[in-house]
N, C-alpha and C positions, 0 to 999 in steps of 0.2 A: 835332875827331873824331879826327885823327891822334895827338894827345896821349893821348887815352883808349885808343886801340888800343895805343900804345906802352907804357902803363902795364900793360895786361893782359898784354902780351907778357913784360915784365920779371918780373911776379909769377909767371906760369907757368914762366918759366925758373928762377926762385928755388926754386920748389916741386919741380921735376923734377930739379934738380941733386943730385948725390950729397951725402949728409950730411957726409962727410969733407971736403968742399970748403968747409965752413962751420964753423971750429973753435969759435966762440962758441955756435952753435946745437947743436953735438954735445955741448959741455960741459953745457948746460942739460938735454939729454935724458938724459945720463948721470947727473946728479944727481938727476932725477925718478925714474929706474929704480932707483938706490940706495935712495931713500926708500921706494919700494914694496917692495923686497925686505926692508928693515929692519921695515917694518910687519907684513909677512907672516910673517917669522921671529919677531916678538914675539907675534902672534896664535897662531902654532903652538905656541910654547913655553908660553903660558898655557893653551891648551887641553890640552896634554899634562900640565901641572901639575894642572889641575882634575880630571883623572881619576885622580889618585894615591889610594891607599886611605886615606891620612891624612884626605882630605875626605869619606869615606863618613859619612853621618849615623849617629852611634852613641849619642847621649844626647839625651833631650828633657826640659826643665825646664818644669813646669806650676805656675803661681802664679796666686793670685787678684789681681784688680784691687785697687788701693789702698783700704783701708777695708772690705774684704770678707773672708769666709772660704769655704772649699770644703767643703760638708757633703754633697752628693749625687754628686760626680764621683768615681768610683773611679780613683785615679791610676794604680796598677799595670796595671789593665786598658786604661785609655785609652793609656797609653804604648806597650803591646805592640800595640795595634791600630794605632796611628799608625805605628810603626816597620815594620809589615807592610805598609802601604798606601802610605806616602809614596814617590813616585817622583822619583829623581835624587839628587844629593849636596848639599853645602854650597852650591855655586855654581848648580846647575841646578834645584833644587827650587823648585816654584811655590808661593810663600807663600800666594797667594790660594786656591789649592785646599786647602791645609792649613786655612786659616781656614774655608772652607765646611764641611769635613769635621768639624771640632769644633762649629760651630754647628748642624749637623744633629743632634747629640746631645740627648736629651731635656731635660736640666737646664741646658744651656749656652745663655745668652742672647746673649752676644757674645764673640768672641774675637780677639785680635790676636797676630800672629806676627812674630818677628824672628829673624835669624840669630845664632848664638853661636859665634864663632871658636874652633877651625877646623872642627869636625864635629858642631855641636848646633844645636837650635832652642829658643828660649823662647817659651812661649805664656802670655799673660795671659787669664784667663777671669772673666768676669762671670756668676756663677751665677743662675739663676732664683730669684726670691723669690715663692713661692706666696702667693696672696692669697685665691683662691676656686676653687670647682669650677665647671665648665662643662657644662651640660646633663645634670647629674645625676653623682652619685659613681660609678655603675656604668660610666660612659663612660671612666674613667680620664683625663679631660682637665681641666687645670688652667688658671687665669688668674693672670698675675702683676700686680704692682702698677702696671703701665703699661697695663693693658687688653689685653695680648697673650696669645693662647691658645698653650699648649704641651702636648705629651704628657708624662705623668708619673703616678706612682702616688701615690695618696693615702695609701697605707700608708707611704710614704717620708717623708711630712711630720711634723715634729716634733708631739708630742701637745700641747704648749702653744700651738699655732697654731690658732685658730678660723677655718675657711674659710667664706667667704660663699658662698651657693650662688646662681649666676648662670645665666642662659640667655637666648638671643635668637637672632635670625637670623645667618647666616653673616657674618663680618666686622664684627659689631656690638659687639665687645668694648670699644672705646674709648668708644662711646656709652653702653653699660651702665655703665661705670666712671664716666663723667661724671654720669649720673643718680643712681648710688649715692652719690657724694660730696655732690651737692646734697640728697638726701633724708636723709642722715645728720645734716646740720646742721639741717634742718627740726624734727626731733623730739628734738633735745636737751633742751627743756623738759620732755619726758616721762621723762628719763633712760633712753631706749631707743635701741638701735642697730639699723640694718638688717642682718638676718642673711640676707636672700634678696631677689633682685630678678630678675623675669622681663620680657622685652621680647618682644611678639608679633610676628608677621610684619607686621601692620599698624601697628605701632609704638605700640600701647597698651601700658601696662606697669603692674605692680603691685609692691609691695614687702610684705615679711613682717618685722615688728619682733621684737625680743627679748622683748617682753612677750607675744608671741603673737598680736598683732593684725595684720590685713592691710588694706592701703590701695590702693585702686584709682585709677589715673589714666588720662585719656584720651589719644588719640594726637595731638590737635590743639594741646594746650596748648603743648608745647615747640617745635613747628615754626611756629606762628603768632605767638604772643606768650608768651615765657617767664614773663613777670610774672603771666599768668593762673593758673599753677599755684601760685605763691607766694601769691597772694591767696586761692586756695581753701584752701591749708594754714593760712594766718593765720586764716581764718573758722573752721575746725575747732578750731584751738587756743583761739580766743575763746570758743566755745560748748562745749568740751570739759568744764570744770566742771559745766555743767548737766546734761549727759549723764551725767556720773559720779554727780551727786546723785540722778538719777532710776533710772539702770540700772547701778549701781556693780558693775564686774567682769563685766558680762554683754554688753559690746559686743566682738564678735570680728572685725568687719569694717567698714570705712568706705568708701563709694564717693563719690569727688570729681569725678565726670564730670558734674556738674549745674552749670548757668550761675549760679543764684542760691541754692544750697544744698548739701547733701549728704545721703546716704542712710547710716543705719547698719543693720547686721545683728546680731542678738542670738544668742547661743548658745541652742540649743533644749533644753539639759538642764534637766530640771524645770519646763518651760514648758507651761502649758495651751494646747491648740491653738486655743481660742476666745478667748484673750486677745489682743485688737489691739495692746495696747503692747508686746507682746513678739515680734512679728513684725517683718518688715523695716519699718523706719520711716524717714521722710524729714523732715529739719528744713529749712524754708524761711526764708530771711531776705533 
């Protein structure tokens, strides 16, 4: 016990003794203070340099990502807008804020931003690739080739691009695109393409083909067993020659929502009302 108390007494005496009575300890403290002073001076000089006018952002270079071109991004307008809104200089500008600002523009899908020494920024832009309209052309809403919805004017789309007409519930763009891709392969034997696809709130869907025909699908096939839809399409293709032989050019809609067959709807032009063969007909197999 006495040794323990003696150790405590010596430690207290050491701590309470003046610093100059311990040259080794004083030397260590001095070196530590000198390092702190040097670090603070370095930081101060860097902060002072970073505020010099030479580092004020003066130019912005906008370029497309590799393999792409920019058709809808107005470079002079975009540059002026960015220079007016960007906060900070070469060192203090928040690149993430600049990135979000560019990606909020209608025709910009993705943007990456990097600094360009000593007073510039380089922005690489992936421009939207319009693939279809969403919810009707009057809505001025477009869908890209990834199933993502973006705002843009259909009048700005090149005349040689044929937009597919899509519609569906909110946030269903990717699902609609998946259905489109599947349906487009199904009707290749008819030399027809899907020019419109609509998905209802209950997830029933229908397509419109380039030959003018409409095909109805139920909501259960894709969610329960995707092969059911393919089987029903295969049945339609199998018996299609018979339908063409009987009603050539007069079938304008097909309903595939039947378990063991399908129904066809015939165009009503020049059709007698009492002709049972030219009304809605169902083929059971």
